PyMOL Python script that loads the backbone (N, CA, C, O; Angstrom):
from pymol import cmd

cmd.read_pdbstr("""\
ATOM      1  N   SER A   1       9.921  -7.223  -4.458  1.00  0.00           N
ATOM      2  CA  SER A   1       9.029  -6.315  -5.159  1.00  0.00           C
ATOM      3  C   SER A   1       9.433  -4.870  -4.861  1.00  0.00           C
ATOM      4  O   SER A   1      10.192  -4.596  -3.931  1.00  0.00           O
ATOM      5  N   TYR A   2       8.917  -3.975  -5.660  1.00  0.00           N
ATOM      6  CA  TYR A   2       9.211  -2.555  -5.502  1.00  0.00           C
ATOM      7  C   TYR A   2       8.796  -2.058  -4.119  1.00  0.00           C
ATOM      8  O   TYR A   2       9.537  -1.321  -3.470  1.00  0.00           O
ATOM      9  N   ILE A   3       7.614  -2.463  -3.675  1.00  0.00           N
ATOM     10  CA  ILE A   3       7.109  -2.011  -2.377  1.00  0.00           C
ATOM     11  C   ILE A   3       8.013  -2.498  -1.253  1.00  0.00           C
ATOM     12  O   ILE A   3       8.362  -1.722  -0.363  1.00  0.00           O
ATOM     13  N   GLN A   4       8.392  -3.754  -1.279  1.00  0.00           N
ATOM     14  CA  GLN A   4       9.265  -4.291  -0.238  1.00  0.00           C
ATOM     15  C   GLN A   4      10.637  -3.625  -0.267  1.00  0.00           C
ATOM     16  O   GLN A   4      11.247  -3.414   0.781  1.00  0.00           O
ATOM     17  N   HIS A   5      11.121  -3.296  -1.455  1.00  0.00           N
ATOM     18  CA  HIS A   5      12.398  -2.585  -1.573  1.00  0.00           C
ATOM     19  C   HIS A   5      12.293  -1.201  -0.930  1.00  0.00           C
ATOM     20  O   HIS A   5      13.193  -0.780  -0.204  1.00  0.00           O
ATOM     21  N   GLN A   6      11.202  -0.503  -1.197  1.00  0.00           N
ATOM     22  CA  GLN A   6      11.006   0.822  -0.615  1.00  0.00           C
ATOM     23  C   GLN A   6      10.892   0.746   0.910  1.00  0.00           C
ATOM     24  O   GLN A   6      11.440   1.592   1.617  1.00  0.00           O
ATOM     25  N   LEU A   7      10.187  -0.258   1.411  1.00  0.00           N
ATOM     26  CA  LEU A   7      10.063  -0.425   2.862  1.00  0.00           C
ATOM     27  C   LEU A   7      11.424  -0.685   3.494  1.00  0.00           C
ATOM     28  O   LEU A   7      11.733  -0.156   4.561  1.00  0.00           O
ATOM     29  N   LYS A   8      12.228  -1.497   2.834  1.00  0.00           N
ATOM     30  CA  LYS A   8      13.561  -1.797   3.348  1.00  0.00           C
ATOM     31  C   LYS A   8      14.433  -0.542   3.350  1.00  0.00           C
ATOM     32  O   LYS A   8      15.226  -0.339   4.270  1.00  0.00           O
ATOM     33  N   ALA A   9      14.291   0.293   2.330  1.00  0.00           N
ATOM     34  CA  ALA A   9      15.088   1.517   2.223  1.00  0.00           C
ATOM     35  C   ALA A   9      14.826   2.468   3.386  1.00  0.00           C
ATOM     36  O   ALA A   9      15.722   3.201   3.804  1.00  0.00           O
ATOM     37  N   VAL A  10      13.600   2.458   3.907  1.00  0.00           N
ATOM     38  CA  VAL A  10      13.265   3.340   5.035  1.00  0.00           C
ATOM     39  C   VAL A  10      13.252   2.585   6.359  1.00  0.00           C
ATOM     40  O   VAL A  10      12.787   3.093   7.379  1.00  0.00           O
ATOM     41  N   GLU A  11      13.777   1.352   6.320  1.00  0.00           N
ATOM     42  CA  GLU A  11      13.897   0.503   7.509  1.00  0.00           C
ATOM     43  C   GLU A  11      12.554   0.247   8.189  1.00  0.00           C
ATOM     44  O   GLU A  11      12.469   0.179   9.416  1.00  0.00           O
ATOM     45  N   ALA A  12      11.513   0.107   7.383  1.00  0.00           N
ATOM     46  CA  ALA A  12      10.182  -0.234   7.904  1.00  0.00           C
ATOM     47  C   ALA A  12      10.030  -1.750   7.907  1.00  0.00           C
ATOM     48  O   ALA A  12      10.665  -2.438   7.108  1.00  0.00           O
ATOM     49  N   PRO A  13       9.202  -2.268   8.789  1.00  0.00           N
ATOM     50  CA  PRO A  13       8.982  -3.723   8.780  1.00  0.00           C
ATOM     51  C   PRO A  13       8.295  -4.160   7.487  1.00  0.00           C
ATOM     52  O   PRO A  13       7.471  -3.429   6.938  1.00  0.00           O
ATOM     53  N   ASN A  14       8.636  -5.348   7.007  1.00  0.00           N
ATOM     54  CA  ASN A  14       8.045  -5.875   5.771  1.00  0.00           C
ATOM     55  C   ASN A  14       6.570  -6.171   5.911  1.00  0.00           C
ATOM     56  O   ASN A  14       5.867  -6.277   4.906  1.00  0.00           O
ATOM     57  N   GLU A  15       6.083  -6.306   7.127  1.00  0.00           N
ATOM     58  CA  GLU A  15       4.698  -6.710   7.361  1.00  0.00           C
ATOM     59  C   GLU A  15       3.709  -5.547   7.323  1.00  0.00           C
ATOM     60  O   GLU A  15       2.578  -5.694   7.785  1.00  0.00           O
ATOM     61  N   VAL A  16       4.106  -4.408   6.790  1.00  0.00           N
ATOM     62  CA  VAL A  16       3.223  -3.242   6.770  1.00  0.00           C
ATOM     63  C   VAL A  16       2.044  -3.458   5.819  1.00  0.00           C
ATOM     64  O   VAL A  16       0.928  -3.032   6.116  1.00  0.00           O
ATOM     65  N   PHE A  17       2.276  -4.111   4.688  1.00  0.00           N
ATOM     66  CA  PHE A  17       1.251  -4.364   3.681  1.00  0.00           C
ATOM     67  C   PHE A  17       1.001  -5.860   3.576  1.00  0.00           C
ATOM     68  O   PHE A  17       1.947  -6.644   3.499  1.00  0.00           O
ATOM     69  N   SER A  18      -0.262  -6.259   3.572  1.00  0.00           N
ATOM     70  CA  SER A  18      -0.588  -7.672   3.359  1.00  0.00           C
ATOM     71  C   SER A  18      -0.272  -8.031   1.906  1.00  0.00           C
ATOM     72  O   SER A  18      -0.179  -7.151   1.050  1.00  0.00           O
ATOM     73  N   GLU A  19      -0.109  -9.309   1.638  1.00  0.00           N
ATOM     74  CA  GLU A  19       0.143  -9.760   0.265  1.00  0.00           C
ATOM     75  C   GLU A  19      -1.005  -9.354  -0.657  1.00  0.00           C
ATOM     76  O   GLU A  19      -0.782  -8.981  -1.809  1.00  0.00           O
ATOM     77  N   GLU A  20      -2.231  -9.427  -0.148  1.00  0.00           N
ATOM     78  CA  GLU A  20      -3.396  -9.045  -0.943  1.00  0.00           C
ATOM     79  C   GLU A  20      -3.368  -7.556  -1.274  1.00  0.00           C
ATOM     80  O   GLU A  20      -3.732  -7.157  -2.380  1.00  0.00           O
ATOM     81  N   ALA A  21      -2.935  -6.732  -0.317  1.00  0.00           N
ATOM     82  CA  ALA A  21      -2.837  -5.289  -0.553  1.00  0.00           C
ATOM     83  C   ALA A  21      -1.777  -4.997  -1.603  1.00  0.00           C
ATOM     84  O   ALA A  21      -1.993  -4.174  -2.493  1.00  0.00           O
ATOM     85  N   ILE A  22      -0.639  -5.661  -1.507  1.00  0.00           N
ATOM     86  CA  ILE A  22       0.435  -5.464  -2.488  1.00  0.00           C
ATOM     87  C   ILE A  22      -0.056  -5.835  -3.883  1.00  0.00           C
ATOM     88  O   ILE A  22       0.182  -5.103  -4.843  1.00  0.00           O
ATOM     89  N   GLN A  23      -0.731  -6.958  -3.992  1.00  0.00           N
ATOM     90  CA  GLN A  23      -1.257  -7.394  -5.295  1.00  0.00           C
ATOM     91  C   GLN A  23      -2.248  -6.377  -5.848  1.00  0.00           C
ATOM     92  O   GLN A  23      -2.210  -6.055  -7.036  1.00  0.00           O
ATOM     93  N   ALA A  24      -3.132  -5.871  -4.997  1.00  0.00           N
ATOM     94  CA  ALA A  24      -4.123  -4.883  -5.438  1.00  0.00           C
ATOM     95  C   ALA A  24      -3.444  -3.598  -5.904  1.00  0.00           C
ATOM     96  O   ALA A  24      -3.842  -3.014  -6.911  1.00  0.00           O
ATOM     97  N   ILE A  25      -2.420  -3.158  -5.173  1.00  0.00           N
ATOM     98  CA  ILE A  25      -1.694  -1.943  -5.562  1.00  0.00           C
ATOM     99  C   ILE A  25      -1.046  -2.130  -6.925  1.00  0.00           C
ATOM    100  O   ILE A  25      -1.105  -1.230  -7.763  1.00  0.00           O
ATOM    101  N   TYR A  26      -0.432  -3.277  -7.160  1.00  0.00           N
ATOM    102  CA  TYR A  26       0.180  -3.530  -8.466  1.00  0.00           C
ATOM    103  C   TYR A  26      -0.864  -3.562  -9.576  1.00  0.00           C
ATOM    104  O   TYR A  26      -0.622  -3.053 -10.670  1.00  0.00           O
ATOM    105  N   GLU A  27      -2.015  -4.151  -9.306  1.00  0.00           N
ATOM    106  CA  GLU A  27      -3.068  -4.203 -10.327  1.00  0.00           C
ATOM    107  C   GLU A  27      -3.597  -2.805 -10.643  1.00  0.00           C
ATOM    108  O   GLU A  27      -3.758  -2.454 -11.812  1.00  0.00           O
ATOM    109  N   TYR A  28      -3.865  -2.015  -9.620  1.00  0.00           N
ATOM    110  CA  TYR A  28      -4.375  -0.662  -9.840  1.00  0.00           C
ATOM    111  C   TYR A  28      -3.332   0.239 -10.505  1.00  0.00           C
ATOM    112  O   TYR A  28      -3.676   1.060 -11.356  1.00  0.00           O
ATOM    113  N   SER A  29      -2.065   0.090 -10.124  1.00  0.00           N
ATOM    114  CA  SER A  29      -1.008   0.984 -10.611  1.00  0.00           C
ATOM    115  C   SER A  29      -0.434   0.571 -11.954  1.00  0.00           C
ATOM    116  O   SER A  29       0.238   1.362 -12.615  1.00  0.00           O
ATOM    117  N   LYS A  30      -0.697  -0.672 -12.364  1.00  0.00           N
ATOM    118  CA  LYS A  30      -0.109  -1.234 -13.580  1.00  0.00           C
ATOM    119  C   LYS A  30       1.421  -1.191 -13.525  1.00  0.00           C
ATOM    120  O   LYS A  30       2.092  -1.140 -14.555  1.00  0.00           O
ATOM    121  N   GLY A  31       1.958  -1.214 -12.294  1.00  0.00           N
ATOM    122  CA  GLY A  31       3.402  -1.269 -12.100  1.00  0.00           C
ATOM    123  C   GLY A  31       4.135   0.054 -12.237  1.00  0.00           C
ATOM    124  O   GLY A  31       5.365   0.075 -12.235  1.00  0.00           O
ATOM    125  N   ILE A  32       3.413   1.150 -12.354  1.00  0.00           N
ATOM    126  CA  ILE A  32       4.040   2.470 -12.500  1.00  0.00           C
ATOM    127  C   ILE A  32       4.483   2.956 -11.119  1.00  0.00           C
ATOM    128  O   ILE A  32       3.651   3.164 -10.236  1.00  0.00           O
ATOM    129  N   PRO A  33       5.809   3.139 -10.931  1.00  0.00           N
ATOM    130  CA  PRO A  33       6.329   3.474  -9.592  1.00  0.00           C
ATOM    131  C   PRO A  33       5.667   4.678  -8.929  1.00  0.00           C
ATOM    132  O   PRO A  33       5.366   4.632  -7.736  1.00  0.00           O
ATOM    133  N   ARG A  34       5.435   5.750  -9.678  1.00  0.00           N
ATOM    134  CA  ARG A  34       4.825   6.945  -9.085  1.00  0.00           C
ATOM    135  C   ARG A  34       3.439   6.623  -8.534  1.00  0.00           C
ATOM    136  O   ARG A  34       3.076   7.085  -7.452  1.00  0.00           O
ATOM    137  N   LYS A  35       2.667   5.833  -9.276  1.00  0.00           N
ATOM    138  CA  LYS A  35       1.333   5.446  -8.812  1.00  0.00           C
ATOM    139  C   LYS A  35       1.429   4.493  -7.622  1.00  0.00           C
ATOM    140  O   LYS A  35       0.639   4.589  -6.684  1.00  0.00           O
ATOM    141  N   ILE A  36       2.389   3.580  -7.659  1.00  0.00           N
ATOM    142  CA  ILE A  36       2.585   2.668  -6.526  1.00  0.00           C
ATOM    143  C   ILE A  36       2.842   3.476  -5.264  1.00  0.00           C
ATOM    144  O   ILE A  36       2.241   3.210  -4.223  1.00  0.00           O
ATOM    145  N   ASN A  37       3.736   4.466  -5.349  1.00  0.00           N
ATOM    146  CA  ASN A  37       4.050   5.300  -4.185  1.00  0.00           C
ATOM    147  C   ASN A  37       2.804   6.019  -3.668  1.00  0.00           C
ATOM    148  O   ASN A  37       2.559   6.053  -2.463  1.00  0.00           O
ATOM    149  N   THR A  38       2.027   6.587  -4.573  1.00  0.00           N
ATOM    150  CA  THR A  38       0.820   7.313  -4.191  1.00  0.00           C
ATOM    151  C   THR A  38      -0.188   6.392  -3.520  1.00  0.00           C
ATOM    152  O   THR A  38      -0.740   6.726  -2.472  1.00  0.00           O
ATOM    153  N   TYR A  39      -0.427   5.233  -4.121  1.00  0.00           N
ATOM    154  CA  TYR A  39      -1.408   4.298  -3.579  1.00  0.00           C
ATOM    155  C   TYR A  39      -0.946   3.726  -2.240  1.00  0.00           C
ATOM    156  O   TYR A  39      -1.758   3.516  -1.339  1.00  0.00           O
ATOM    157  N   CYS A  40       0.350   3.476  -2.113  1.00  0.00           N
ATOM    158  CA  CYS A  40       0.877   2.981  -0.832  1.00  0.00           C
ATOM    159  C   CYS A  40       0.684   4.023   0.263  1.00  0.00           C
ATOM    160  O   CYS A  40       0.212   3.703   1.354  1.00  0.00           O
ATOM    161  N   SER A  41       1.047   5.265  -0.028  1.00  0.00           N
ATOM    162  CA  SER A  41       0.914   6.334   0.972  1.00  0.00           C
ATOM    163  C   SER A  41      -0.534   6.523   1.400  1.00  0.00           C
ATOM    164  O   SER A  41      -0.833   6.615   2.590  1.00  0.00           O
ATOM    165  N   SER A  42      -1.420   6.580   0.428  1.00  0.00           N
ATOM    166  CA  SER A  42      -2.836   6.789   0.738  1.00  0.00           C
ATOM    167  C   SER A  42      -3.425   5.612   1.502  1.00  0.00           C
ATOM    168  O   SER A  42      -4.205   5.799   2.436  1.00  0.00           O
ATOM    169  N   SER A  43      -3.053   4.402   1.106  1.00  0.00           N
ATOM    170  CA  SER A  43      -3.558   3.204   1.790  1.00  0.00           C
ATOM    171  C   SER A  43      -3.023   3.115   3.211  1.00  0.00           C
ATOM    172  O   SER A  43      -3.740   2.718   4.131  1.00  0.00           O
ATOM    173  N   LEU A  44      -1.766   3.484   3.383  1.00  0.00           N
ATOM    174  CA  LEU A  44      -1.164   3.482   4.712  1.00  0.00           C
ATOM    175  C   LEU A  44      -1.877   4.486   5.617  1.00  0.00           C
ATOM    176  O   LEU A  44      -2.151   4.192   6.781  1.00  0.00           O
ATOM    177  N   MET A  45      -2.176   5.663   5.084  1.00  0.00           N
ATOM    178  CA  MET A  45      -2.891   6.666   5.868  1.00  0.00           C
ATOM    179  C   MET A  45      -4.288   6.165   6.231  1.00  0.00           C
ATOM    180  O   MET A  45      -4.739   6.360   7.360  1.00  0.00           O
ATOM    181  N   ASP A  46      -4.971   5.526   5.290  1.00  0.00           N
ATOM    182  CA  ASP A  46      -6.305   4.988   5.558  1.00  0.00           C
ATOM    183  C   ASP A  46      -6.251   3.947   6.671  1.00  0.00           C
ATOM    184  O   ASP A  46      -7.094   3.945   7.568  1.00  0.00           O
ATOM    185  N   ALA A  47      -5.269   3.073   6.612  1.00  0.00           N
ATOM    186  CA  ALA A  47      -5.130   2.036   7.648  1.00  0.00           C
ATOM    187  C   ALA A  47      -4.862   2.670   9.009  1.00  0.00           C
ATOM    188  O   ALA A  47      -5.457   2.270  10.010  1.00  0.00           O
ATOM    189  N   ARG A  48      -3.972   3.653   9.049  1.00  0.00           N
ATOM    190  CA  ARG A  48      -3.635   4.302  10.320  1.00  0.00           C
ATOM    191  C   ARG A  48      -4.835   5.038  10.905  1.00  0.00           C
ATOM    192  O   ARG A  48      -5.036   5.034  12.119  1.00  0.00           O
ATOM    193  N   LEU A  49      -5.630   5.667  10.045  1.00  0.00           N
ATOM    194  CA  LEU A  49      -6.821   6.374  10.526  1.00  0.00           C
ATOM    195  C   LEU A  49      -7.820   5.418  11.162  1.00  0.00           C
ATOM    196  O   LEU A  49      -8.619   5.820  12.007  1.00  0.00           O
ATOM    197  N   GLN A  50      -7.774   4.169  10.759  1.00  0.00           N
ATOM    198  CA  GLN A  50      -8.664   3.153  11.323  1.00  0.00           C
ATOM    199  C   GLN A  50      -7.978   2.347  12.421  1.00  0.00           C
ATOM    200  O   GLN A  50      -8.490   1.313  12.850  1.00  0.00           O
ATOM    201  N   ASP A  51      -6.826   2.818  12.871  1.00  0.00           N
ATOM    202  CA  ASP A  51      -6.061   2.157  13.938  1.00  0.00           C
ATOM    203  C   ASP A  51      -5.584   0.755  13.571  1.00  0.00           C
ATOM    204  O   ASP A  51      -5.472  -0.113  14.437  1.00  0.00           O
ATOM    205  N   ASN A  52      -5.304   0.536  12.293  1.00  0.00           N
ATOM    206  CA  ASN A  52      -4.757  -0.744  11.842  1.00  0.00           C
ATOM    207  C   ASN A  52      -3.265  -0.597  11.593  1.00  0.00           C
ATOM    208  O   ASN A  52      -2.822   0.402  11.026  1.00  0.00           O
ATOM    209  N   LYS A  53      -2.499  -1.575  12.008  1.00  0.00           N
ATOM    210  CA  LYS A  53      -1.051  -1.539  11.793  1.00  0.00           C
ATOM    211  C   LYS A  53      -0.657  -2.168  10.467  1.00  0.00           C
ATOM    212  O   LYS A  53       0.454  -1.959   9.980  1.00  0.00           O
ATOM    213  N   ILE A  54      -1.568  -2.938   9.883  1.00  0.00           N
ATOM    214  CA  ILE A  54      -1.313  -3.609   8.615  1.00  0.00           C
ATOM    215  C   ILE A  54      -2.279  -3.068   7.564  1.00  0.00           C
ATOM    216  O   ILE A  54      -3.481  -2.960   7.811  1.00  0.00           O
ATOM    217  N   VAL A  55      -1.745  -2.728   6.393  1.00  0.00           N
ATOM    218  CA  VAL A  55      -2.586  -2.286   5.288  1.00  0.00           C
ATOM    219  C   VAL A  55      -3.136  -3.524   4.596  1.00  0.00           C
ATOM    220  O   VAL A  55      -2.380  -4.376   4.127  1.00  0.00           O
ATOM    221  N   GLY A  56      -4.451  -3.614   4.537  1.00  0.00           N
ATOM    222  CA  GLY A  56      -5.105  -4.732   3.870  1.00  0.00           C
ATOM    223  C   GLY A  56      -5.701  -4.308   2.541  1.00  0.00           C
ATOM    224  O   GLY A  56      -5.714  -3.124   2.203  1.00  0.00           O
ATOM    225  N   LYS A  57      -6.186  -5.269   1.803  1.00  0.00           N
ATOM    226  CA  LYS A  57      -6.797  -4.991   0.497  1.00  0.00           C
ATOM    227  C   LYS A  57      -7.972  -4.036   0.638  1.00  0.00           C
ATOM    228  O   LYS A  57      -8.210  -3.218  -0.250  1.00  0.00           O
ATOM    229  N   SER A  58      -8.708  -4.125   1.733  1.00  0.00           N
ATOM    230  CA  SER A  58      -9.861  -3.234   1.925  1.00  0.00           C
ATOM    231  C   SER A  58      -9.431  -1.769   1.974  1.00  0.00           C
ATOM    232  O   SER A  58     -10.160  -0.896   1.504  1.00  0.00           O
ATOM    233  N   HIS A  59      -8.255  -1.495   2.537  1.00  0.00           N
ATOM    234  CA  HIS A  59      -7.752  -0.119   2.583  1.00  0.00           C
ATOM    235  C   HIS A  59      -7.413   0.367   1.177  1.00  0.00           C
ATOM    236  O   HIS A  59      -7.737   1.494   0.804  1.00  0.00           O
ATOM    237  N   VAL A  60      -6.761  -0.488   0.411  1.00  0.00           N
ATOM    238  CA  VAL A  60      -6.397  -0.132  -0.964  1.00  0.00           C
ATOM    239  C   VAL A  60      -7.666   0.112  -1.782  1.00  0.00           C
ATOM    240  O   VAL A  60      -7.762   1.107  -2.500  1.00  0.00           O
ATOM    241  N   ASP A  61      -8.629  -0.786  -1.675  1.00  0.00           N
ATOM    242  CA  ASP A  61      -9.877  -0.637  -2.428  1.00  0.00           C
ATOM    243  C   ASP A  61     -10.605   0.649  -2.049  1.00  0.00           C
ATOM    244  O   ASP A  61     -11.133   1.342  -2.918  1.00  0.00           O
ATOM    245  N   ARG A  62     -10.635   0.970  -0.762  1.00  0.00           N
ATOM    246  CA  ARG A  62     -11.313   2.189  -0.309  1.00  0.00           C
ATOM    247  C   ARG A  62     -10.630   3.427  -0.896  1.00  0.00           C
ATOM    248  O   ARG A  62     -11.300   4.346  -1.366  1.00  0.00           O
ATOM    249  N   VAL A  63      -9.310   3.446  -0.866  1.00  0.00           N
ATOM    250  CA  VAL A  63      -8.556   4.574  -1.419  1.00  0.00           C
ATOM    251  C   VAL A  63      -8.838   4.713  -2.913  1.00  0.00           C
ATOM    252  O   VAL A  63      -9.048   5.821  -3.408  1.00  0.00           O
ATOM    253  N   MET A  64      -8.842   3.604  -3.620  1.00  0.00           N
ATOM    254  CA  MET A  64      -9.065   3.655  -5.064  1.00  0.00           C
ATOM    255  C   MET A  64     -10.489   4.106  -5.393  1.00  0.00           C
ATOM    256  O   MET A  64     -10.702   4.787  -6.395  1.00  0.00           O
ATOM    257  N   ASN A  65     -11.448   3.740  -4.575  1.00  0.00           N
ATOM    258  CA  ASN A  65     -12.829   4.174  -4.802  1.00  0.00           C
ATOM    259  C   ASN A  65     -12.999   5.667  -4.568  1.00  0.00           C
ATOM    260  O   ASN A  65     -13.913   6.282  -5.118  1.00  0.00           O
ATOM    261  N   GLU A  66     -12.118   6.256  -3.750  1.00  0.00           N
ATOM    262  CA  GLU A  66     -12.202   7.684  -3.452  1.00  0.00           C
ATOM    263  C   GLU A  66     -11.446   8.535  -4.462  1.00  0.00           C
ATOM    264  O   GLU A  66     -11.622   9.752  -4.498  1.00  0.00           O
ATOM    265  N   MET A  67     -10.604   7.909  -5.284  1.00  0.00           N
ATOM    266  CA  MET A  67      -9.815   8.678  -6.268  1.00  0.00           C
ATOM    267  C   MET A  67     -10.612   8.939  -7.517  1.00  0.00           C
ATOM    268  O   MET A  67     -10.110   9.569  -8.448  1.00  0.00           O
TER     269      MET A  67
END
""", "prot")
cmd.dss("prot")
cmd.show_as("cartoon", "prot")
cmd.util.cbc("prot")
cmd.orient("prot")
């Protein structure tokens, strides 16, 4: 997937986003790369602020509710 390709490009572990989070990002973004990047960044920041190492669907949903 696009997200996994981007993670590999920056040598990040593949386990950063849960499968549910990836699916939610694709649904919200409709597959548009610029939106995927934005939603991934925002969701990652939300997860880190909550001391989570894995981005879950709840992080994606929270970010989308705030946009």
